[in-house]
Each structure stands twice: as C-alpha cells, then as structure tokens.
C-alpha positions in Angstrom: 135.9 102.5 120.9 134.0 105.5 122.2 135.0 108.6 120.1 137.4 111.1 121.6 135.5 114.4 122.2 138.2 117.0 121.7 141.7 117.3 120.3 144.4 119.8 121.3 146.4 120.1 118.1 148.7 123.0 118.9 152.2 123.6 117.9 155.1 122.2 120.0 156.1 124.4 122.9 152.9 126.4 122.7 151.3 125.4 126.0 149.5 122.2 125.0 150.9 120.3 128.0 149.8 123.0 130.5 146.3 123.1 128.9 146.0 119.3 129.0 147.0 119.3 132.6 144.5 122.0 133.5 141.7 120.3 131.7 142.6 116.9 133.2 142.1 118.2 136.7 138.3 118.6 135.9 136.4 115.5 137.1 134.4 115.3 133.8 137.5 115.3 131.6 140.0 112.6 130.9 143.1 113.3 128.9 144.9 110.4 127.2 147.9 108.7 128.7 150.3 109.3 127.2 149.3 112.9 126.7 150.6 112.7 123.1 149.7 109.4 121.5 150.0 110.8 118.0 147.6 108.1 116.8 145.6 110.3 114.4 148.8 111.3 112.6 148.9 108.2 110.4 151.4 110.0 108.0 153.9 110.0 110.9 153.6 106.2 111.3 154.0 105.8 107.5 157.2 107.9 107.5 158.6 106.3 110.6 158.1 102.8 109.2 159.6 103.8 105.8 162.7 105.4 107.4 163.3 102.9 110.2 161.8 99.7 108.8 159.4 99.3 111.7 157.3 101.3 114.2 159.5 100.8 117.2 159.9 104.5 117.8 156.1 105.2 117.8 154.3 104.7 121.1 150.7 104.1 119.8 150.4 102.2 116.5 146.9 100.8 116.4 143.3 101.4 117.6 143.6 98.9 120.4 146.6 100.8 121.9 144.8 104.1 121.3 141.8 102.9 123.2 144.0 101.9 126.1 145.2 105.5 126.3 141.8 106.2 127.9 141.5 103.2 130.1 141.7 105.4 133.2 138.6 107.3 132.1 136.5 106.3 135.0 133.3 108.4 135.2 134.7 111.2 133.1 132.1 112.5 130.5 134.6 113.9 128.0 137.9 112.6 126.6 140.7 114.6 125.0 143.9 113.9 123.1 146.7 116.5 123.1 149.2 115.7 120.4 151.3 118.4 118.9 151.9 116.4 115.8 148.3 116.8 114.7 148.6 120.4 113.6 151.6 119.6 111.3 150.3 116.2 110.2 148.8 116.1 106.7 146.5 113.2 107.7 145.4 114.0 111.3 142.5 116.4 110.5 140.8 114.0 108.2 141.5 111.0 110.5 140.0 112.9 113.5 136.9 113.8 111.4 136.5 110.1 110.5 137.0 109.1 114.1 134.5 111.7 115.4 132.7 114.1 113.0 131.6 116.2 116.0 135.0 116.5 117.6 136.1 119.9 118.9 139.6 121.2 118.1 141.8 123.5 120.2 144.8 124.8 118.3 147.4 126.5 120.4 149.9 128.5 118.5 152.8 130.9 119.2 155.3 133.1 117.4 156.7 130.9 114.6 160.4 131.9 115.1 160.2 131.3 118.8 158.4 128.0 118.2 161.1 126.8 115.8 163.9 127.6 118.1 162.2 126.1 121.2 161.3 123.0 119.1 164.9 122.6 118.0 166.1 122.7 121.6 163.5 120.1 122.5 164.6 117.8 119.8 168.3 118.2 120.9 167.3 117.4 124.5 165.4 114.3 123.4 168.3 113.3 121.2 166.1 113.3 118.1 168.2 116.1 116.6 171.9 115.6 116.1 172.7 119.2 115.0 172.9 121.2 118.2 173.4 124.5 116.4 170.1 125.9 115.3 171.5 127.5 112.1 173.1 124.2 111.1 169.8 122.5 111.6 168.0 125.0 109.4 170.8 124.6 106.8 170.3 120.8 106.8 166.6 121.0 106.1 166.8 120.7 102.2 168.9 117.5 102.5 166.7 116.1 105.2 163.6 116.8 103.2 165.2 114.6 100.5 165.8 111.9 103.1 169.5 112.5 103.5 171.6 112.8 106.6 168.7 111.8 108.9 169.4 111.3 112.6 168.6 107.7 113.5 166.9 108.6 116.7 164.3 110.9 115.0 161.0 108.9 115.1 159.6 111.1 112.3 162.3 112.9 110.3 159.9 115.5 108.8 159.3 116.7 112.3 162.9 118.2 112.1 161.8 120.5 109.2 161.3 123.6 111.4 160.4 126.0 108.6 157.6 123.7 107.4 156.3 123.3 110.9 156.2 127.0 111.3 153.7 127.4 108.4 150.9 127.8 110.9 148.3 129.3 108.6 148.6 126.4 106.2 148.1 123.9 109.0 145.1 125.7 110.4 143.5 125.9 107.0 143.6 122.1 106.8 141.4 122.0 109.9 139.1 124.8 108.7 138.6 122.9 105.4 137.8 119.6 107.2 135.8 120.8 110.1 134.7 124.4 109.2 135.5 127.3 111.5 133.0 126.8 114.4 134.5 123.7 116.0 138.1 125.0 115.8 139.2 127.3 118.6 142.6 129.0 117.9 144.4 130.4 120.9 147.9 131.8 121.3 150.3 131.0 124.0 149.7 134.5 125.3 145.9 133.7 125.6 146.8 130.7 127.7 149.1 132.6 129.9 
C-alpha cells in the first residue's frame, strides 16, 4: 500500500468533516472513503473485540480494507485520512509513524466543554450512548471506565469517556513526542471558520 500522506486527527465536532471535504475538492487530494476509517487506532479495535467478542461494529479492520478506502484515488498526488479517533487513541500516533514516517498531521481542536457536550449529542443521535442526559452520562463515566453498564451499541466504550477525550493537551503531546512539532499543525475550530 502506498503510504497515506496526511492525517486529520482532530477532536470530534471540531470541523474535521468540513476540512476533509474542502481538501477533497482539490484535484491533487484524495480523502479516504469512508472519511473516518479509524484504521490507525488499533487500540479501538482491541477494545471493541474485547467488549463485543468480534469486530462487527468496526468498519475497517485490516490493511486490505484500509487500502480500499483510497481505491478512488485516480490521479490524485496526495491522500488523507480524517479520523477523529486518532487524537484520543493511545496507539494511532505510533501506528501512523510506522505507516509513514513523513506523514503530516492536522489536529483540529475546540473548547473542551463544548466538544464534550456536542460529542455526547452525537453519540445519542447515533444510538451509541444510552444516557440522553449529559450530566448522567458524565456521572456514569467511572463505572464505564471499569467496563460496567456499557451500552451494547457503542463500538468502542472508551469513546464515551468525555472527560478523558477532553484532555486535549495530553493527546497533542503524544503526537509531538512521536513526530516532533514541525509536521503537526494544530488549528482551532475558530481558525477553520
């Protein structure tokens, strides 16, 4: 497989879809289909299989499927993967580095409280979250971190730990440690707007 050139690793609801769509309009750029294959987040696959006993809730589970995400590349010179799981994932930065040591990273971030609330609403809408009240969902985090009271439709239960997802500086540091500062561009949702 030809290495993917850049990765949009922003937080959920931070503008990653808009940025991916803008970039995909350029004739020299091909964004993966689906937009969020989550392939580099191998810890997500590990957790999903441990919780559900299989990978049925994951869309891209091996390199063959990942390569197919770029089958529509045509004559595009550059490829990009825009998966919001990559910023939170504990394995994605290193997996990306192993896949392409010269990859460029775009991290889109937003106000952490706004992000948590918007992400909760997204999970409720997608039926991954069974607690429709945000405060109840936050209160359930300690039990869910222990693997208790997990919604069966959540592909990766740790994605429901909103406070952990909002630790943006910790997640960015992982990328700085693996890639250094130069190839990592950090933008806010306001920058994108």
